[in-house]
C-alpha positions as CSV (number, residue, x, y, z in Angstrom):
1,X,0.1,0.3,-0.2
2,X,1.2,3.3,-1.1
3,X,0.3,5.9,1.6
4,X,0.7,10.0,1.4
5,X,1.2,12.0,4.9
6,X,0.1,15.8,5.1
7,X,0.9,18.6,7.5
8,X,3.8,16.1,8.6
9,X,6.7,17.2,10.6
10,X,10.3,15.8,11.2
11,X,8.8,14.4,14.6
12,X,6.1,12.7,12.4
13,X,8.4,11.0,10.2
14,X,11.2,9.8,13.3
15,X,7.6,8.0,14.9
16,X,6.7,6.2,11.3
17,X,9.7,5.2,10.1
18,X,10.4,3.3,13.0
19,X,7.6,0.3,11.5
20,X,9.2,-1.6,9.0
21,X,5.5,-1.9,7.5
22,X,6.7,-3.1,3.7
23,X,4.9,-0.1,3.1
24,X,5.6,2.8,0.8
25,X,5.4,6.2,2.9
26,X,5.5,9.8,1.4
27,X,5.7,12.7,3.6
28,X,4.4,16.2,2.6
29,X,4.8,19.2,5.0
30,X,2.1,21.2,3.2
31,X,-1.4,20.7,4.2
32,X,-4.1,18.9,2.5
33,X,-6.4,21.0,0.9
34,X,-8.4,21.7,-2.7
35,X,-5.0,23.0,-4.1
36,X,-2.6,20.0,-2.9
37,X,-5.2,17.2,-3.2
38,X,-3.3,16.6,-6.5
39,X,-0.4,15.1,-4.5
40,X,-2.9,11.9,-3.8
41,X,-2.8,10.7,-7.4
42,X,-1.3,7.4,-7.5
43,X,-1.3,6.5,-3.7
44,X,-3.9,4.2,-1.8
45,X,-4.1,6.2,1.2
46,X,-4.0,9.3,2.7
47,X,-2.9,10.2,6.1
48,X,-3.7,13.8,7.6
49,X,-3.7,15.6,10.7
50,X,-5.8,18.3,12.7
51,X,-5.6,21.3,10.1
52,X,-6.1,19.2,6.6
53,X,-9.0,20.1,5.0
54,X,-10.8,17.1,4.1
55,X,-13.9,18.6,2.4
56,X,-16.4,17.5,-0.6
57,X,-14.5,18.8,-2.8
58,X,-11.3,17.2,-1.6
59,X,-12.8,13.6,-1.0
60,X,-14.7,13.9,-4.5
61,X,-10.4,13.9,-5.5
62,X,-9.9,11.5,-3.6
63,X,-12.3,9.0,-4.6
64,X,-11.4,10.0,-8.1
65,X,-7.9,9.2,-7.8
66,X,-9.2,5.6,-6.5
67,X,-8.1,6.4,-2.5
68,X,-10.3,4.5,-0.6
69,X,-8.7,5.1,3.1
70,X,-8.3,7.8,5.0
71,X,-6.3,7.3,8.0
72,X,-6.4,10.4,11.0
73,X,-3.6,10.9,13.3
74,X,-5.5,12.4,15.8
75,X,-8.7,11.9,17.7
76,X,-10.9,14.5,16.8
77,X,-12.4,14.3,12.9
78,X,-14.5,18.2,12.6
79,X,-11.9,18.9,9.9
80,X,-13.4,15.8,7.6
81,X,-16.5,15.6,6.1
82,X,-17.2,11.9,7.8
83,X,-21.0,11.9,6.6
84,X,-19.7,12.4,2.7
85,X,-17.1,10.2,3.3
86,X,-19.8,7.1,3.7
87,X,-20.1,4.9,0.9
88,X,-17.2,6.2,-0.4
89,X,-14.1,6.4,1.4
90,X,-13.1,4.4,4.6
91,X,-12.1,7.0,7.4
92,X,-10.1,5.8,10.9
93,X,-8.8,7.7,13.7
94,X,-6.3,7.3,16.6
95,X,-9.1,7.9,19.8
96,X,-6.9,7.6,22.4
97,X,-3.5,8.3,21.6
98,X,-2.5,9.7,25.1
99,X,-5.1,11.4,27.0
100,X,-2.6,12.2,29.6
101,X,-0.4,14.2,27.4
102,X,-3.0,16.7,26.9
103,X,-4.8,16.9,30.0
104,X,-1.2,17.1,31.9
105,X,-0.8,20.5,29.3
106,X,-4.0,21.8,30.2
107,X,-2.6,21.8,33.8
108,X,0.4,22.8,33.3
109,X,-1.0,26.0,31.2
110,X,-3.0,26.6,34.4
111,X,-0.5,26.3,36.7
112,X,1.7,29.0,34.4
113,X,-1.1,31.4,34.2
114,X,-2.0,31.3,38.2
115,X,1.5,31.5,39.6
116,X,2.8,33.8,36.5
117,X,6.3,31.6,35.9
118,X,6.5,32.7,32.5
119,X,6.8,36.2,33.3
120,X,9.5,34.9,36.2
121,X,11.2,33.3,34.0
122,X,11.9,35.9,31.5
123,X,12.6,38.4,34.3
124,X,15.5,35.8,35.4
125,X,16.9,35.3,32.3
126,X,17.7,39.1,32.7
127,X,18.8,38.8,36.3
128,X,15.6,40.8,37.6
129,X,14.7,38.8,40.6
130,X,12.2,41.5,41.6
131,X,8.6,39.9,43.0
132,X,6.6,42.7,41.9
133,X,3.6,42.0,39.6
134,X,4.2,38.0,40.3
135,X,1.4,37.3,42.9
136,X,-0.7,34.5,41.9
137,X,-3.4,32.4,44.1
138,X,-3.8,29.3,45.3
139,X,-5.5,26.1,43.3
140,X,-6.6,24.4,46.7
141,X,-10.5,25.3,47.1
142,X,-10.9,27.1,43.9
143,X,-13.7,25.6,41.7
144,X,-12.6,24.7,38.4
145,X,-15.5,23.8,35.6
146,X,-15.0,20.9,33.3
147,X,-17.1,20.8,29.8
148,X,-16.4,17.3,28.1
149,X,-15.7,14.4,30.8
150,X,-14.0,11.6,28.2
151,X,-11.1,10.5,28.7
152,X,-8.9,13.4,28.5
153,X,-11.7,15.4,30.6
154,X,-11.3,12.6,33.4
155,X,-7.7,12.9,33.7
156,X,-7.7,16.6,34.3
157,X,-10.6,16.0,36.4
158,X,-8.4,14.0,39.0
159,X,-5.2,15.9,38.5
160,X,-7.6,19.2,39.6
161,X,-8.4,16.5,42.7
162,X,-5.3,16.2,43.7
163,X,-4.6,19.8,44.3
164,X,-7.6,20.4,46.2
165,X,-9.8,21.7,43.9
166,X,-13.8,21.6,43.5
167,X,-14.5,20.1,40.7
168,X,-18.1,20.7,38.6
169,X,-18.6,19.2,35.2
170,X,-21.0,19.4,32.1
171,X,-21.3,16.5,29.6
172,X,-23.9,15.5,27.2
173,X,-23.2,12.3,28.1
174,X,-22.5,11.7,32.0
175,X,-20.5,9.0,33.3
176,X,-20.6,7.9,37.3
177,X,-18.5,9.7,39.6
178,X,-18.6,13.2,38.7
179,X,-20.6,16.2,40.0
180,X,-22.2,17.4,36.8
181,X,-24.3,20.5,36.9
182,X,-26.2,22.3,34.1
183,X,-23.9,24.8,31.6
184,X,-25.3,27.5,33.1
185,X,-24.4,26.7,36.5
186,X,-21.0,25.8,35.5
187,X,-20.7,28.8,34.3
188,X,-21.9,30.9,37.4
189,X,-19.5,29.2,39.9
190,X,-16.1,28.2,38.1
191,X,-12.9,30.0,38.9
192,X,-11.5,28.4,36.3
193,X,-13.2,26.7,33.1
194,X,-11.2,24.0,31.0
195,X,-12.8,22.7,27.7
196,X,-12.4,19.3,26.7
197,X,-15.1,18.6,24.3
198,X,-15.3,17.9,20.6
199,X,-16.0,20.6,18.5
200,X,-19.9,20.1,16.6
201,X,-22.4,22.1,15.4
202,X,-23.9,22.5,19.0
203,X,-20.5,23.3,20.6
204,X,-19.4,25.6,17.8
205,X,-18.6,29.2,19.6
206,X,-20.1,27.8,22.7
207,X,-17.6,30.2,24.8
208,X,-18.6,33.9,23.2
209,X,-19.5,37.3,24.5
210,X,-23.1,36.1,25.8
211,X,-21.9,32.9,27.7
212,X,-18.6,35.1,29.3
213,X,-20.9,37.6,31.0
214,X,-23.0,34.6,32.4
215,X,-19.9,33.3,34.3
216,X,-18.6,34.5,37.6
217,X,-16.7,37.4,37.9
218,X,-13.0,37.2,36.4
219,X,-12.6,32.9,35.2
220,X,-9.6,31.4,33.6
221,X,-10.5,30.1,30.3
222,X,-8.3,26.9,29.1
223,X,-9.4,25.2,26.0
224,X,-6.7,22.4,24.7
225,X,-9.6,21.1,22.5
226,X,-10.8,22.8,19.3
227,X,-10.0,26.4,18.2
228,X,-13.7,26.8,17.0
229,X,-15.1,25.8,20.7
230,X,-14.3,29.8,21.4
231,X,-15.1,32.9,19.5
232,X,-11.7,34.1,19.5
233,X,-13.0,38.1,18.8
234,X,-15.2,37.9,21.9
235,X,-12.7,36.2,23.9
236,X,-10.1,39.3,23.2
237,X,-12.8,42.0,23.6
238,X,-13.9,40.1,27.4
239,X,-10.2,39.9,28.4
240,X,-9.7,43.8,27.3
241,X,-12.7,44.8,29.8
242,X,-11.0,42.6,32.0
243,X,-14.5,40.3,32.6
244,X,-11.9,37.5,32.5
245,X,-8.2,36.5,34.6
246,X,-6.9,35.2,31.7
247,X,-7.2,32.6,28.9
248,X,-4.6,29.6,28.5
249,X,-5.0,28.5,24.5
250,X,-3.2,25.5,22.8
251,X,-5.7,25.8,20.0
252,X,-6.8,29.0,18.1
253,X,-10.3,28.9,15.7
254,X,-8.0,30.2,12.7
255,X,-4.7,28.2,13.3
256,X,-4.8,25.9,10.3
257,X,-2.6,28.7,8.1
258,X,-0.3,29.6,11.3
259,X,0.4,26.9,13.8
260,X,3.3,24.6,13.2
261,X,5.0,27.2,11.2
262,X,7.8,29.9,11.9
263,X,6.5,33.6,11.2
264,X,9.0,34.9,13.8
265,X,10.7,36.9,11.1
266,X,7.3,38.2,9.4
267,X,4.1,40.7,10.5
268,X,1.3,38.6,11.7
269,X,-1.5,39.5,9.7
270,X,-4.1,38.1,12.2
271,X,-4.9,40.9,14.4
272,X,-7.1,39.2,16.7
273,X,-4.2,36.3,17.5
274,X,-1.8,39.1,17.5
275,X,-4.1,40.8,20.4
276,X,-4.4,37.8,22.3
277,X,-0.5,37.1,22.2
278,X,0.5,40.5,23.3
279,X,-2.1,40.5,26.8
280,X,-0.1,39.7,29.7
281,X,-2.6,37.3,30.9
282,X,-2.7,35.3,28.3
283,X,-0.4,32.5,27.4
284,X,-1.1,30.6,23.4
285,X,1.0,27.4,22.8
286,X,0.5,26.1,19.4
287,X,-1.2,22.9,19.4
288,X,1.5,21.2,21.7
289,X,-0.5,19.6,24.0
290,X,-0.4,16.1,22.3
291,X,3.3,16.4,21.7
292,X,5.2,14.1,23.9
293,X,7.3,10.8,22.4
294,X,4.6,8.6,24.0
295,X,1.8,10.2,22.0
296,X,3.7,10.0,18.8
297,X,4.8,6.5,19.1
298,X,0.9,5.7,20.2
299,X,-0.2,7.9,17.1
300,X,2.0,6.2,14.7
301,X,1.4,2.3,16.3
302,X,-2.3,3.1,16.2
303,X,-2.3,4.7,12.8
304,X,-0.1,1.5,11.1
305,X,-3.1,-0.8,12.9
306,X,-5.5,0.4,11.6
307,X,-4.8,0.2,7.8
308,X,-3.4,-3.3,8.5
309,X,-7.3,-3.7,10.0
310,X,-8.5,-2.3,6.8
311,X,-6.6,-4.5,4.8
312,X,-7.7,-7.7,6.7
313,X,-11.4,-6.6,7.3
314,X,-12.3,-3.7,5.4
315,X,-13.3,-2.2,8.4
316,X,-12.4,-1.5,11.8
317,X,-13.5,-0.5,15.5
318,X,-11.4,3.1,15.1
319,X,-13.4,3.9,11.8
320,X,-15.7,6.6,11.6
321,X,-19.1,6.0,9.7
322,X,-22.2,7.7,9.4
323,X,-24.1,4.2,8.4
324,X,-26.3,4.8,11.4
325,X,-27.1,8.5,11.2
326,X,-24.7,9.9,13.9
327,X,-20.8,8.9,14.0
328,X,-21.1,8.4,17.8
329,X,-23.9,5.9,17.2
330,X,-22.6,4.0,14.4
331,X,-18.9,3.6,16.2
332,X,-20.7,1.5,18.9
333,X,-22.0,-0.9,16.1
334,X,-19.0,-1.6,14.3
335,X,-18.9,-5.5,15.1
336,X,-20.1,-5.8,11.0
337,X,-19.3,-3.7,8.2
338,X,-21.5,-0.8,7.0
339,X,-20.7,-0.7,3.7
């Protein structure tokens, strides 16, 4: 099988090259879009990441080129029109590459902002040992609201409980052993709000001017899930008028043309992102929450297992299928082939 990779970096290549799988891999740094889809000619499968655009136009081209398999190197699939793929191309994902990595990064962002260690690091590098302006607050006893209690959300909750924080949560599909409240109550009570839910039509821009106005005074927002969960323009304005104490962002809704690249020598055209980065109470990392050696190895191993399963059976447990009307419903019925 000939597989073409998009949006692949050196660390991706290093992880996949560890496996001798007797298949031909071709790596492209560029993203998969309607303008680059012709690079897929002559291949049997494509392997994509979070910012590749697998829309109807791209899917039609892939199908025309004889490609019947899309391998996602991630858990989220909002960038793939899975419904349109049904009956044409099989789509597999990596559902749990390392929930610990993402949860731990969310906590590290929270700790960094609360204790202002990013500012202290810059100061001491310049031999400035003043403590003025570095006053933080204890996490112990504070209330953290967790939106989304999948694997990552649950791990984040356990870590926060270890700090002695009060945890409340909201999820459309509750689990046992977690203190769930309505979304409105979560907004009203939380000192810190952390997002761990997928990006769907229902969750798009769930954090916006209106929802922020419902929140307890001056909370901190953490997002390590998908950028589209937050209306970035509203977030910037609410931060500027001090309705929020701060924000920790590992994702950004317009990140696809920005993240994973070096623009340090250029002028930033995105005024919203520039405004957020310039604020002293905002920390932005470039979608690196997943980026550990453990995660990269798990992604490579699961992706390879996915295409082996496809070759052997034509379907698999990690396949995203729309045969039952909703991806989540269909994934529960993977005992048989849907198409």
